[in-house]
N, C-alpha and C positions, 0 to 999 in steps of 0.2 A: 504494500500500499504506500502511495506517495507520502513523503514527509514535508510538511510546510516549513519554510524558513520565515521566521517572523522578525519584524523590526523590533530590536531589543530595547528595553528600558535601561539605558546606560548610566543613569543617575536617578536619585529618588524623585527629582522634580521634572524629569524629562517627559514630555507628552508628544513631541515630534522631533524629528531629526532629518538631516539631509543625507541621502545615500550618495556619498561622494564618488565611490569607485568600486566596481567589482574586480576582485583579484583572480577570480576563476570565470571561465566562460561556459556556456551551455555545452554539455557533452563531456566536461572534465570529470575525472574520477576524484572523489573527495573522501578523506579519512576524518574521523572524529578528531577535533583539535586543530584542523587546518584553518588557516586565516583565509576567509573567503571574500570579505568586503571591508570597506572603510566607511565609517559613519561619522558625520560631523554633528556635534551637539553645539549648544550655545557657548561652550567653554573649551572644547578640544575636539580633535579627530581621533577616533578610537577604532580598534580592529574588532571584527566579528568572527568568532570561531564557529566552525561546523560542529553540530551536536550529534550528527549521525553520519554513517558511512553510506556511500552509494554514488550515484551519478547526478550532477547538477543538470537536471532535465529541463528546467524552465526558469528563466529570469523574468519576473513579472514587473519589477520596478527598475528601470534602466539607470545607468550612471547619471549623476548630476541632478537627480530628482530631489526637489526641496519639499520640506514639510510632510514627510512620511510619518503617519501616526504610529505610535507604539502599538505593537501587536498586529499591525497590518502585514499581510503575506507579501513578501518581497521575492520569493523564489520557491522552487520545489525540488526536493531530492527524491529520486527513485532508487530502488534496490537494484543490485546487479541482475541483469536479465529481465527486469520488469519493463513493460511497454511504456516508453516515455510519453505516449499520447495521453496516458492517464493523468499526467501532470497538468493538463489543461483544465481539468475540473477537480481541484483539490477536494478531498473528502470533507464532509461537514457532519456535524452532530446530527443524529437521527431525530433527536428531540429538539424542537425549536426553542430558542432561548426564552421566548415569551411564555412557553408552557412550563418552564422550570419553577417559577414561583407558585403556579397552581399545583404542581405535583408535590412541592414541599408542603403547601398548606393542607393538601389532602392527606399526606402522611401524618402530619401533626394532628389533624382532626381525628384520624383513626386511632391514635394513641396519645391523648393529651399529656400524659405524664412523661412522655419521651420527647425531648427537644429534637427538632429537625436538625439533621446533620448537614452542614454545608459541604458541597463537593470541593475536592482539591482544586487549586488554581490550574486552569488549563490554558495552554497557549492557543489551542484550537480544539476541535471536537475529538482529536485523537490522542493527544499527549499532554502531559503536565507542562506548565509554564515554569522553566527553570533556567538558570545560568549554565553556560557550557561547563564551568568548573564544577558546579553542583551535579551535573549529569555524569561527569567523569568520576567524581568521588562516589556517587551512588552506584555506578556500574561496578567499580572496584570493590565496594562493600557488599554488593549483592542486595541492594535496597530497592524496593518498589517505589518509584517517585510518586505514583498515584496515591500512596499512603503517607506522604510527607506534607506537613502543613508549611506553606510558604510565608515568610515574614518580610520579604522584600517589596519593592514597589509593585502595586497592583497584585499582590499575592504571589509574587515570583519566588521560587525556591532558590535559596542562596546557600553558600557554604556552611554557615552556622546552623541552618536547618538540617543539613545532612549530619553534622556532628551531633546535634541533639537527637536525631532519629537513631544514630548508631549507639549513643549512650543509653537511650531508652529501650532499644530493641523492638521498637513498635512498627517498623517499616518492612518487616520480613514476613513471609508466609501469608497467613490469612488475617493478619492483624487489622484491627479496626482503623479505618482512615481517620486521620486528624482533620478536624474542620478547618477550612481556610476560606477566606473571602474570595469570591470569583472576581477576576479583573473586570472593570467596566468595559462595555463595548467601545471599540475604537471608532471615532467618527471618520467618515470618508475624507479624503484630502480636499481641503477647501471649505470643509464644514467646521462646526464647533465654535461659531462666533458667540460671544457672550451675549446673554439677554440684556436688553436695555435696562439701565438702572432707573429706579423710581425717582421721580423729580419732585415728590412732595404731594401735598393734598391738592385736590382739584380746585378750580376757580371758585366753585360754589361752596365748597367746604371751607375755603379760606375766608370767604366773605361772611360766613355764618359766625366766625370768631369775633366779629366786630359789630357793634350796634348799628342799626340802620341810620343813615344820615351822618355818621361820624367820620366818613371818609369821602374823598372825591375820586371817582374812577377815571383814570387817564389812559386811553388805549395806547398800546405799544406801537411805535412807528417802526419802519423797516430796519433802521439802524440798531435800535435797541434789541429787536428780535435777533438780528445777526450777531450782535455782541453776545447775547445770552446763549445762542446756539453754539457759536464757535468756542467760547470759553468754557462752556459746560463739557463740550466734546474734548477740549484740550485737557481739562482737569481730570476727566474720567479715563482718558485713553493715553495720556502722556505721563510716564513715570518721572515725576519731578524730584530733584534734590537741590539743596541750597547750600551755598558757600558765602560767608560774610567776612569782610575785612574792613579795617579802619584805615583811612588815608589821611595823611597830614596835608593841609591845603596852603600853608603859609607861602611856600615858594611859588605855587601856582597863582595865588592871589596877587603876589608881588609882580610876577611876570605879566599877568593880565592887566594890571594897572599901568605898567610901562608900555605895553603894546597899545592899549586904548589911548594913552596920552600921546603916543607917536603917530596915531592915525591921521593920514592926510585929509584935507578938506575936499569935498565933492558937492557941488551945488550948494555951498554954504553950510554943509553938514559933514560930520566925520564920515569917512568912507566905510567905516565899520565900527561896531561896538561889541566886543567879545563878551559873552557870558560864560559862567562856569560850565553850563551845560554844553556850550560849543566845544569846550576843551575836553569835556567828558566824552563826547561823540568821537573826537579825534583820537583820544587815548584808547577807547575801546576798539576802534578800527585798526590802529597800529598794534594793539595786543593780538588781535585776530591774525594780522599778518605775521606777527612773531610766533604765534602758536597756530599754524594753519590746520592742524587736525581738529581744532575746535570750530573752525569756520565751515560747518557742514549742515546738511539737512537730511533727515531720516526719510527713507521710503522703504516699503516692505521688500523691495527687490535689491536695493543697493544704497550705499551712502553717497550723497551728492557733496563732493568736496569743492567749495567755491574758489574761484580765482580772484575775486574782489570782495572787499568788505563793504557790504551795503547796509548801513545802519538806519533802522527805523526809529522814529522818535515819537512817543505817545504824546498827543496833543488833545487837551480837553476842549470839547466843543459843545454847544447846547444839545442836550439829549444824549450825549455819549462821548466817545473818543475816536480818534483816527490816528493812523501812524504813517505820516509822510516819511519818505526814505531818502537819506543822503547817499547817493550812489558813489561807489569807489571812494569812500571817505578817507581812506588812509593816504590817498594821493592828492587830496585837496588841502589847500592852506586853511588856517584857522579863519581867516577873513572870508574865504569862499564859503566855508561851512556856515559861518555866522549869517552871512547875507542870504544864502540859499534857505536856511532854516527859517529866518524871519519871513521870507517871501512865502514859503509853503505853509507856515503856521497861519499867516493871514488868510491865505486862500482856503486853507482847511476850515477855518471858522466860518468862512463864507460859503463852504461846501462847493468850491470851484476847483478842487484838485482833479486831475485826470487819473483814471484807474492805474496807469503805469507809475504814477507818482506815489501810490500808497500800497500797491500789491507787490508781494515778493519780499525781498530783503533777506539778509542772512542772520541778523540779530536785531535787538532793539534795546532802547533806553527808556525807562520810565522814571521821571524825576519828580518827587513830591517834596523836595527840600524847601521850595519857596513857600510851602504851607506849614513849615515848621516840623514836618515829620522826621523823626530821628532815623528810623529804619523800618523796612517792610520787605515783603517777598512778592514778586510779580508772577503772573501765570504765563508760561511759555505759550506762544501763539504760533503753531505750525504755519509755514514751513521752517520757521526759526527753530534752532536747537537751544538757544540761550536768550535770556533777557536780563538786563542789569537794572536793579532797582536802587535809585540814588536818594539818600537822605540829606538832611540839612547839615551844612557846615556850622559847627559850634565850637566854642572854646572849651577845652577839657584839660584836665590835669594829665600830664604825661611824664614819663621818666626818661631823661636823656643823660647818658654818661653817669648814671647813678644818682642824678640829681632831679628833684621834682621841678617841672617846668609847665608852662601853659602853651598849648598849641591849638590851632584851628583844625578840627578833625571832622571828617565826613565818613559815615558808615555806608557801605554799598553791599548789596546782596545779589549774587549771581544765581538765577534759577536756570537749571539745565534739563534737557531731555536726556534721561539716563540711558536711553537706547543709543544715543549718538555721542554723548560726551560723558565719560566716566569721571569719578571723583577726582582722581589725580590730575586728569586733563583740565577739569574745571578749575582746580586750584592753581594749576600752571597759568591758565588764562588770566585769572584774577590777580595773580602775582605780577604778570606782565603789565596789566592795567595799573596796578598800584605803583609800579616803577615809573610809568609815564606821568602819573599824577604828581608824584612826589619829586620828580626830576623833570619838570615840564619843558626845559630847554631842549630835551631830546625830541620833542614834537615839532621843532622848528627846523630840524636838519634832515 
């Protein structure tokens, strides 16, 4: 009878993996313990051992296939002399899975005093779900895997279960099978999407919490609906983590004052007037250039590594906010950034920005320092993988050279999409940003 090769669970949390490469081809003879394929998990590439001897009669999942569910059949082994055509229709359990709970309930009803026994974990309808090492040890010890309880992921039988069975002597002859939880059915590739999360009580339920006439009902406009939808999606689907540092601003404030004082006249007005936020934008763009692995966007199929640092800047407007983008900010002068930002912020508040001026970007800045906010954490808005939340600059006590001193300090928090930017990488980006803020002359060269 053909033996199914299943996608193994190579870690306790693994649900899917990529079948990177078959190391055997159809028709090859296989011995137990042979390495037959390479599987990529979220952390490593691991080898898969054959658990039975025979011929690799059929490869059902080809090289390079992504997101193969654990327990999905990836190939079939037939015995020597067995017709390989049988591999095209792997044997299945005669009892449908849906009938199993009914049978168990019927057995329990027949004898209420006797608890129903769970069947041993099965890889398929024919044989137990066990690791290659467990199979080898069981074979050497003469143990019946069908009578061993699995304690691994999804009820998989692992080495310690074999050791326990040997010590207890319960897996030989006609011993009573140990109960084991059956593995959950594997979803087909492309299935298994999480159910939508509840978003709270209904409109009518919410209104009933307040006395009639105690509130004014203001319908949502399109912008507010879009903000709510996108940020809810982002918070539910993007795994956020946060890194915070304090930056001393005294050198930056001094340089800003000197540059503004040196601004030439244009039409009777200074050609530019730099703000701290303008310098924050430049510093973040330069930091992304210095740490290019953080200048990315996540997609399910690939990481998009950007060649330019396009910095979005959150601008509050009536009814919501919008994020105009300073394109290629690392190559623009502070005066260019300042004038461009003032122009786009004005047009944003008048709702006259073009879509290409606020869509896309590789990161963003949200600054609430002007409102006296000390620190906060912003929500990453895809396709960005990062967003920098900027607090107010304030005088704080600091220690310099072992002596207490006073400095102007600003707290900033970097929110990142952990799928794209890991902890150490986020810390490296924030360290580069801090370097430019505290040594701002580097932004002029």
